[in-house]
C-alpha positions in Angstrom: 0.0 -0.1 0.3 2.7 2.4 0.9 4.6 1.7 -2.4 1.1 2.4 -4.2 0.7 5.5 -2.7 4.1 6.6 -3.4 3.9 5.8 -7.1 0.4 7.4 -7.4 -0.1 10.5 -8.6 -1.5 13.4 -6.6 -5.4 13.6 -7.7 -6.1 17.1 -7.9 -9.8 18.8 -8.3 -9.8 22.1 -9.5 -13.4 23.9 -8.2 -13.8 27.6 -10.2 -11.2 26.4 -12.1 -10.9 29.5 -14.3 -7.8 29.1 -16.7 -6.0 26.7 -14.5 -3.4 28.4 -12.5 -3.3 25.7 -10.1 -2.5 22.9 -12.8 0.1 25.2 -14.0 1.8 25.5 -10.6 2.0 21.8 -10.4 3.6 21.8 -13.8 6.4 24.3 -12.6 7.2 21.9 -9.8 7.4 18.8 -12.2 5.0 17.2 -9.6 3.6 13.5 -10.3 -0.1 14.5 -10.6 -3.3 14.3 -12.4 -6.4 16.5 -12.4 -9.1 14.2 -12.1 -11.7 17.0 -12.8 -12.4 20.7 -12.9 -15.9 22.9 -12.1 -16.0 25.8 -14.5 -19.2 27.1 -16.0 -17.9 30.1 -18.0 -17.7 29.2 -21.6 -14.5 31.3 -22.3 -12.6 29.9 -19.1 -13.5 26.0 -20.2 -12.2 26.7 -23.8 -9.1 28.7 -22.4 -8.2 26.0 -20.0 -8.2 23.4 -22.7 -6.1 25.6 -25.0 -3.4 26.1 -22.3 -3.3 22.3 -20.6 -4.4 20.2 -23.4 -2.2 20.8 -26.2 -2.0 17.4 -28.3 -4.0 15.6 -25.8 -6.3 13.2 -28.1 -9.8 13.1 -27.7 -12.6 10.8 -29.2 -14.1 11.7 -32.7 -16.3 14.5 -33.0 -19.8 13.7 -33.0 -23.0 15.8 -34.9 -24.1 19.1 -33.6 -26.9 17.5 -32.1 -24.9 14.9 -30.2 -22.5 17.6 -29.0 -25.5 19.7 -27.7 -27.1 16.3 -26.1 -24.0 16.0 -24.3 -23.3 19.6 -23.1 -27.0 20.0 -22.1 -26.0 17.9 -18.9 -24.1 20.8 -17.7 -24.8 24.4 -17.2 -22.8 27.1 -18.8 -22.7 30.7 -18.8 -21.2 33.5 -21.4 -21.1 36.3 -18.5 -20.5 34.6 -15.1 -24.2 35.7 -14.2 -26.8 33.7 -15.9 -27.2 30.3 -17.5 -26.7 30.4 -21.2 -29.1 28.8 -23.8 -26.5 26.4 -25.7 -28.6 26.7 -28.7 -28.1 30.2 -29.0 -23.9 29.7 -29.1 -22.9 29.2 -32.9 -22.1 25.8 -33.7 -18.2 26.4 -34.0 -18.2 27.7 -30.4 -20.1 24.3 -29.3 -17.6 22.2 -31.0 -14.8 24.0 -29.0 -16.7 23.6 -26.0 -17.7 20.0 -26.6 -13.7 19.2 -26.9 -12.6 21.2 -23.9 -15.3 19.8 -21.6 -14.2 16.2 -22.5 -10.4 16.8 -22.4 -10.6 18.8 -19.3 -13.0 16.4 -17.3 -15.2 19.6 -16.5 -18.3 19.0 -14.4 -19.7 22.5 -15.1 -21.5 24.6 -12.6 -20.4 24.0 -8.9 -24.0 23.8 -8.1 -24.4 20.7 -10.2 -21.6 18.7 -8.7 -22.7 16.1 -6.4 -20.8 13.8 -4.1 -21.6 10.9 -6.0 -20.3 12.2 -9.2 -17.1 13.8 -8.2 -14.1 11.9 -8.4 -12.0 10.9 -5.7 -9.2 13.4 -5.1 -6.2 14.0 -2.6 -6.8 17.9 -2.7 -9.7 20.1 -3.7 -8.8 23.8 -4.7 -11.6 26.2 -4.5 -11.3 29.8 -5.5 -14.8 30.9 -5.4 -16.0 33.9 -6.8 -15.0 37.3 -5.2 -17.4 39.8 -7.0 -19.3 40.3 -3.9 -16.4 40.5 -1.8 -14.0 42.9 -3.7 -13.6 46.4 -3.1 -14.2 46.8 -6.7 -17.6 44.7 -6.6 -21.0 45.1 -5.2 -20.7 44.2 -1.5 -23.4 41.7 -1.4 -21.3 39.3 0.7 -21.2 35.5 0.8 -23.8 34.7 3.7 -25.5 31.0 3.2 -28.4 31.4 1.3 -28.1 35.0 0.0 -27.9 34.1 -4.0 -24.8 36.2 -4.4 -21.9 35.0 -6.7 -19.6 34.7 -3.6 -22.2 32.7 -1.8 -21.4 29.7 -3.9 -18.6 28.9 -1.3 -21.5 27.3 0.5 -21.9 24.8 -2.3 -18.2 23.3 -0.9 -20.1 22.5 2.2 -22.8 20.6 0.7 -20.3 18.7 -1.7 -18.0 17.8 1.5 -21.1 16.6 3.6 -22.1 14.5 0.9 -18.6 13.1 0.4 -18.3 12.5 3.9 -21.4 10.4 3.7 -19.5 8.4 1.0 -16.2 8.4 2.5 -14.6 10.5 0.1 -13.4 13.4 1.6 -10.1 14.8 0.2 -7.4 15.3 2.7 -6.5 18.7 1.6 -8.4 21.4 1.0 -7.1 25.2 -0.2 -9.1 28.3 -0.4 -8.1 31.4 -2.2 -10.1 34.8 -2.4 -9.7 38.3 -2.1 -8.0 40.2 1.2 -11.5 41.6 2.2 -12.7 38.1 3.2 -10.9 38.6 6.4 -12.6 42.1 6.9 -15.0 42.8 9.7 -17.8 42.9 7.2 -17.4 39.4 6.0 -15.5 37.6 8.9 -18.2 36.2 10.6 -19.4 34.2 7.6 -15.8 33.4 7.0 -15.6 31.8 10.6 -18.9 30.0 10.2 -17.6 28.3 7.1 -14.3 27.2 9.0 -16.3 25.9 11.7 -18.2 23.7 9.2 -14.6 22.3 8.2 -13.6 21.5 11.5 -17.1 19.8 12.2 -16.1 17.6 9.0 -12.8 16.8 10.4 -10.4 19.4 9.0 -8.0 21.5 10.9 -7.7 24.7 9.3 -4.2 26.3 9.1 -3.6 30.1 9.8 -4.7 32.2 7.3 -2.1 33.5 4.9 -2.3 36.8 3.0 0.4 36.3 0.5 1.5 39.1 -1.9 2.7 38.6 -5.6 5.6 40.8 -4.6 6.9 38.3 -2.1 7.3 35.6 -4.8 9.0 37.1 -7.9 6.3 39.1 -9.4 6.2 43.0 -9.6 2.5 43.1 -9.1 1.0 44.4 -5.9 -1.6 41.5 -5.4 -2.6 40.3 -2.1 -4.8 37.1 -1.6 -6.0 35.2 1.4 -5.1 31.7 1.3 -6.3 28.9 3.9 -5.0 25.5 3.9 -7.3 22.8 5.7 -6.0 19.5 6.5 -8.3 16.2 7.3 -7.4 14.9 10.9 -4.4 16.1 13.0 -1.7 17.7 11.9 0.4 19.5 14.6 3.0 21.7 12.4 1.1 24.3 10.4 2.4 24.9 6.9 1.7 28.2 6.6 4.5 29.1 8.6 7.3 27.6 6.2 5.4 29.1 3.2 5.7 32.8 5.0 9.3 32.2 5.4 9.6 31.3 1.6 9.3 34.9 0.7 11.7 36.1 -1.9 13.3 39.9 -1.7 11.4 42.3 -3.5 14.2 42.6 -6.2 12.6 42.8 -10.0 13.5 43.6 -13.4 10.1 44.4 -14.7 11.6 44.7 -18.2 11.2 40.8 -18.2 7.5 41.0 -17.9 7.1 44.1 -20.1 7.2 43.7 -23.9 8.5 47.0 -25.1 10.6 46.1 -28.3 7.5 46.8 -30.9 9.9 47.5 -34.0 11.4 44.1 -33.9 8.2 42.1 -33.5 4.9 42.9 -35.3 2.9 40.9 -32.9 4.0 43.1 -30.3 3.2 46.1 -31.8 -0.3 44.9 -32.8 -1.2 43.4 -29.2 -0.1 47.3 -27.9 -2.3 48.8 -30.2 -5.0 46.9 -29.0 -4.2 48.0 -25.6 -4.0 51.6 -26.3 -6.8 54.1 -25.3 -8.2 57.4 -26.6 -7.6 60.0 -24.1 -10.9 61.0 -23.0 -11.3 63.1 -20.0 -12.1 60.0 -17.7 -9.1 58.2 -19.0 -7.0 61.2 -18.6 -7.8 60.6 -14.7 -6.7 57.3 -15.2 -3.5 58.1 -16.5 -3.1 60.7 -13.5 -3.8 57.9 -11.0 -2.0 55.1 -12.8 0.7 56.5 -15.3 4.1 54.7 -15.1 7.6 54.4 -16.5 8.0 51.2 -18.3 11.3 50.2 -16.9 13.1 47.8 -14.7 11.8 49.4 -11.6 8.2 49.3 -12.4 5.5 47.7 -9.9 2.0 47.4 -11.1 -1.2 47.2 -9.4 -3.3 44.4 -9.0 -4.7 43.1 -12.7 -8.3 43.2 -12.4 -10.7 41.7 -14.9 -11.1 45.1 -16.2 -8.6 46.9 -17.2 -10.3 50.0 -18.7 -11.2 51.5 -15.0 -10.0 54.5 -12.9 -7.7 52.2 -10.9 -6.0 50.0 -13.5 -3.0 48.1 -13.2 -0.9 50.4 -14.7 -0.9 52.9 -18.1 2.3 53.6 -20.0 2.8 56.1 -22.5 2.7 55.1 -26.1 2.8 56.0 -29.7 0.6 53.7 -31.7 -2.5 53.4 -34.0 -4.3 56.3 -31.9 -1.2 58.5 -32.0 0.6 59.8 -28.9 -1.5 58.8 -25.7 -1.2 55.7 -23.1 -1.8 52.0 -23.1 -2.9 49.2 -20.7 -1.0 46.0 -20.1 -1.1 44.0 -23.2 -2.8 40.4 -22.3 0.6 38.9 -23.1 2.2 41.2 -20.5 -1.0 40.4 -18.1 -0.1 36.5 -18.5 3.5 36.8 -17.6 2.6 39.3 -14.4 0.4 36.6 -13.2 3.1 34.0 -13.6 2.3 32.4 -16.6 4.8 31.9 -19.5 4.8 33.5 -22.9 4.5 29.8 -24.5 1.2 29.3 -22.2 -0.1 32.8 -23.6 0.6 32.0 -27.0 -1.5 28.7 -27.1 -4.8 30.9 -26.4 -4.1 33.2 -29.4 -5.7 31.1 -31.8 -9.0 31.3 -29.8 -9.2 35.1 -31.2 -10.8 36.4 -28.1 -11.1 40.1 -27.7 -9.0 42.0 -25.3 -11.9 42.2 -22.6 -12.6 38.7 -22.9 -9.2 37.8 -22.1 -8.7 40.5 -19.5 -11.6 38.8 -17.7 -9.9 35.3 -17.7 -6.5 36.6 -16.6 -7.8 39.2 -14.0 -9.6 36.5 -12.1 -6.8 33.9 -12.1 -4.1 33.4 -9.2 -0.5 34.0 -9.4 1.1 30.6 -10.4 4.3 31.6 -8.5 2.4 31.7 -5.1 0.7 28.6 -5.7 3.8 27.1 -6.4 5.4 27.8 -3.1 2.2 26.8 -1.3 2.2 23.2 -3.2 5.8 22.9 -2.4 5.6 23.4 1.2 2.3 21.2 1.2 3.8 18.3 -0.5 7.7 18.6 -0.2 9.5 15.1 -0.5 6.2 13.3 -2.4 4.7 13.5 -5.5 7.9 13.9 -7.0 8.0 17.7 -5.6 11.5 18.8 -4.2 12.2 20.1 -0.9 13.6 23.7 -1.0 17.3 23.7 -0.3 18.3 25.2 2.7 19.1 28.9 2.1 17.0 28.9 -1.3 14.8 31.3 -1.8 
């Protein structure tokens, strides 16, 4: 049994998967892992996840359009993350992409459809539930159980764990990720209620970690809360070693910015797409967010909409709209979230608009931060190396 556990891959389930920063982090560690399933209902995210993670992965032939619809109708999908979409209103070529993506990624659709019975057995469940009702840029609806807000989807995790417990299928590890305001006075009571539920099911909750991408090699001011829960008794908190793994804040942002427009036409085209007209409201944006594009640049948090008053960064730029300024390109945003240029380029053929890609990358998790969390959680197991003494 011990040898089987040693050889068996770590079984990962990504709830609210997005574009799969979680799977990307395990790949960075060269881990012996398998994503046994994901939950994601946003059509663009499902298709983009597939493009990044399933390159060259075979799939059984493509059935007729009617059979594709029949299969996909078992799941709930959305085009806007707010309401369920009528699949018959989606053009056939997108239905085909969604069919292939759903099959290859083992997607279970909306979290509200997932049951303990149909969820595959896993070792770790990662749940980065919607932050819209918690973030400072959101509507403040909160995450109270039964409130019907997007953030209250957290309580679907309670339901699923209860069902898994009855079936003796509880994951050994859980990892929560969300915005810093989840720990604010306004939302703390609901967070405590949820963590108490986990304790009732036999989990020990580690210390809350507020981790900033700046401390993990990324020049982006991005703080997020992470909470590890472990089934059974574990005397040493993993959070202490993760916090001690922070790096010095020494960056060269030119490794993330793509400014050599004249040598690569694709970079010029991407910069033109990111350029903004100098309207009065955007002039205000420029005053708040204008930066020099150099090695010392540190950007603000990348959000799902970089055309807001408080955006990640604006840079002076002379392009298709003349002499104004531009946002981060989507390529740059991928890099500032810890993805590689190659991973970004796997998505280009999707031909999504800037706004659609912005939503996907802004709702993701910084890969570097996840990498260090998983390293400390599983060091010495599943092919994941321990950090060498003195290594940062």
